[in-house]
C-alpha positions in Angstrom: 82.4 15.1 92.2 79.3 12.9 93.1 76.9 15.1 92.0 78.6 15.7 89.0 78.6 12.8 87.7 75.1 11.9 88.9 72.0 10.5 86.8 70.6 13.7 87.7 73.4 15.9 86.4 73.8 13.5 83.6 70.0 13.9 82.6 69.9 18.0 83.1 73.1 18.5 80.6 71.6 16.1 78.0 68.6 18.6 77.9 70.4 21.3 77.7 72.7 19.6 74.8 69.6 18.8 73.5 67.8 22.3 73.6 70.8 24.0 72.4 71.5 21.8 69.5 67.9 21.8 68.3 68.3 25.7 68.1 71.4 25.7 66.4 69.9 23.5 63.7 66.9 25.6 63.0 69.1 28.5 62.6 70.9 26.5 60.4 68.0 26.0 58.5 65.9 29.1 58.4 69.5 31.0 57.3 70.3 28.7 54.7 66.9 28.7 53.6 67.0 33.2 53.8 70.4 32.8 51.8 68.9 30.3 49.2 66.0 32.4 48.4 67.9 35.6 48.2 70.4 34.0 45.8 67.3 32.9 43.5 66.1 36.2 43.3 69.4 37.8 42.5 69.6 34.9 39.9 66.9 36.1 38.2 68.0 39.3 38.1 71.0 38.8 36.0 72.7 35.2 35.6 75.7 36.7 36.8 74.7 36.7 40.3 74.5 32.9 41.2 78.3 32.0 40.1 79.3 35.5 42.1 77.2 34.7 45.3 78.5 31.1 45.0 82.7 31.6 44.7 82.5 34.9 47.5 80.2 32.3 50.3 82.6 29.7 49.3 85.6 32.1 49.7 84.1 33.4 53.0 83.8 29.6 54.3 87.1 28.6 53.6 88.5 31.8 55.0 86.7 31.0 58.5 88.0 27.8 58.7 91.3 28.0 57.6 91.9 30.9 60.3 90.0 30.1 63.1 88.9 26.6 63.2 91.4 24.2 61.1 88.9 21.8 62.5 85.8 22.2 61.1 87.2 21.3 57.7 85.4 18.3 56.1 82.1 17.0 57.1 82.5 17.0 61.1 81.8 13.5 61.5 85.9 12.2 61.4 86.7 14.7 64.0 84.3 14.2 66.4 84.8 10.5 66.0 88.7 10.9 66.9 87.6 13.1 69.7 85.5 10.2 71.1 88.5 8.3 70.9 90.7 10.4 72.7 92.9 12.1 69.7 93.6 16.0 70.4 90.4 17.6 68.2 88.9 20.6 69.8 85.2 20.6 70.5 84.5 23.9 71.7 81.7 26.8 71.0 84.8 28.1 68.8 84.6 25.1 66.6 80.7 25.4 66.8 80.1 28.8 65.3 82.7 28.8 62.7 81.1 25.5 61.5 77.7 26.8 61.9 78.0 30.1 59.9 80.6 28.4 57.3 78.0 25.7 56.8 75.5 28.6 56.2 77.6 30.5 54.0 78.3 27.6 51.8 74.8 26.3 51.7 73.6 29.7 51.6 75.6 30.1 48.2 73.8 27.0 46.7 77.2 23.9 46.9 75.9 20.6 47.5 76.6 20.1 50.7 74.5 18.2 53.6 73.5 19.3 57.2 74.5 15.4 58.4 78.0 16.0 59.7 78.1 20.1 60.4 75.1 19.6 62.8 76.9 16.1 64.5 79.7 18.5 65.0 77.7 21.7 66.0 76.2 19.6 69.0 79.1 17.6 69.6 81.2 21.0 70.2 78.2 22.7 72.2 78.4 19.7 74.2 82.0 19.8 74.9 81.9 23.3 75.3 79.2 22.8 78.6 81.8 19.7 79.7 84.4 22.2 80.0 81.9 24.2 82.1 81.1 21.2 84.3 83.8 19.5 86.1 83.4 15.7 85.0 85.3 12.6 83.9 86.6 12.0 80.6 84.9 9.1 79.9 81.6 11.7 81.6 82.6 13.9 78.7 82.8 11.6 76.2 79.6 10.5 76.5 78.2 14.1 77.0 79.7 14.8 73.6 78.1 11.5 72.1 74.7 13.0 73.2 75.2 16.2 71.1 76.0 14.7 68.2 73.5 12.6 68.3 71.0 15.4 69.2 72.1 17.4 66.6 71.5 14.6 64.1 67.9 14.3 65.0 67.5 17.8 65.6 68.7 18.2 61.8 66.2 15.9 60.4 63.2 15.2 63.0 64.7 11.8 63.8 65.5 11.5 67.2 65.9 7.1 67.1 68.5 7.6 64.1 70.4 10.1 66.4 70.3 7.2 69.1 71.4 4.6 66.8 74.3 6.5 65.2 75.7 7.2 68.9 75.3 3.1 69.3 76.8 1.8 66.1 78.9 4.8 65.2 79.9 6.5 67.8 80.3 4.7 71.5 79.8 1.4 70.4 78.0 1.3 74.2 74.6 0.0 75.4 75.2 1.0 79.1 72.1 2.9 80.5 73.8 6.5 81.2 75.1 6.5 77.1 71.3 5.0 75.9 69.5 7.8 78.6 71.6 10.8 77.8 71.6 10.4 73.7 67.9 9.3 74.2 67.2 12.2 76.0 69.0 14.7 74.3 68.0 13.1 70.5 64.1 13.7 71.4 64.9 17.2 73.2 66.5 18.3 70.1 63.6 16.8 67.8 61.1 18.7 69.9 62.7 21.8 69.7 63.4 22.3 66.0 59.9 20.6 65.4 58.7 23.2 67.4 60.1 25.8 66.2 59.8 25.3 63.0 56.1 25.5 63.2 55.4 21.6 63.1 53.3 19.1 65.4 55.2 16.4 67.1 53.8 13.7 65.2 53.6 14.9 61.1 54.6 14.1 58.1 56.8 17.1 56.0 55.5 17.2 52.6 56.8 20.2 51.4 58.0 23.5 53.0 55.4 25.2 55.1 52.7 22.3 54.8 52.7 19.2 56.9 49.8 16.3 57.5 49.4 15.2 60.8 49.5 11.5 61.7 46.7 9.9 63.8 47.4 6.7 66.4 46.0 4.2 64.5 48.2 4.8 61.1 51.3 4.4 63.5 51.1 0.8 62.6 51.2 0.9 58.9 54.3 3.2 59.1 55.7 1.3 61.2 55.0 -1.7 58.5 56.7 0.8 55.9 59.8 0.9 57.8 60.1 -2.3 58.1 59.8 -2.8 54.6 62.2 0.1 53.6 64.6 -1.5 55.9 64.6 -4.9 54.3 64.2 -3.1 50.7 67.6 -0.7 51.8 69.5 -4.0 53.2 68.4 -5.9 49.7 70.1 -2.6 47.3 73.4 -2.8 49.9 73.7 -6.2 49.3 72.9 -6.1 45.4 76.0 -3.5 45.0 78.6 -5.7 46.9 77.3 -8.4 45.1 77.8 -6.4 41.7 80.7 -5.5 42.7 82.3 -8.8 44.1 81.0 -9.9 40.0 82.8 -6.9 38.7 85.9 -8.0 40.6 86.1 -11.3 39.7 85.2 -10.8 35.8 88.1 -8.2 35.5 90.5 -11.1 37.6 89.9 -13.3 34.1 89.9 -11.3 31.7 93.5 -10.2 33.1 
């Protein structure tokens, strides 16, 4: 029991979770690209293929979710939050597989669904399955599930820091060393595996499919400045939305 709770075991599990989540994200991205290309090519032959493929893909994805894993309905992030809050929500290999293939069918069929929620649930489910293989405490499993969610997000968007912040702000609200350590390791392993398998360098910016621009060390301060400016503008944008909503509510109350 001491071995399973040691930091060395946590680091090893975080690495395995990050690698598995990175591979899953790459397979999902590649599968969606393949199905999307096939759909577009069929659509060039006849317009009837586009609605037909969308209908068939949606029906198959719905059947998979309803029949095999109802826990996969929705984005996937609420289910992960519920599981981390000790609600009886399954996060295992069955959930990961159904979520993976249903998302593949939906996105490959041309429906407007993003990768964030699915990859978070897939990563957390893979971590939950690993937690069943290694007997540990419930709190330890919670940390591994959060690390899996971070790895899935990081692998999907090549954003390891976003994966770590996602765990801190949205999932565990915890700044302990074991939580931060496992989240950081899993996130960076997931992002590294995803970028490596996709053929990108560790420091590069993807411009469009198949092409990227390498980043030099001298450009990093400029990128940090761009990130700070973007963050400030994003905060101003959010405050502007809240202010406009408040003014609208006041005007509505005055007229009523």
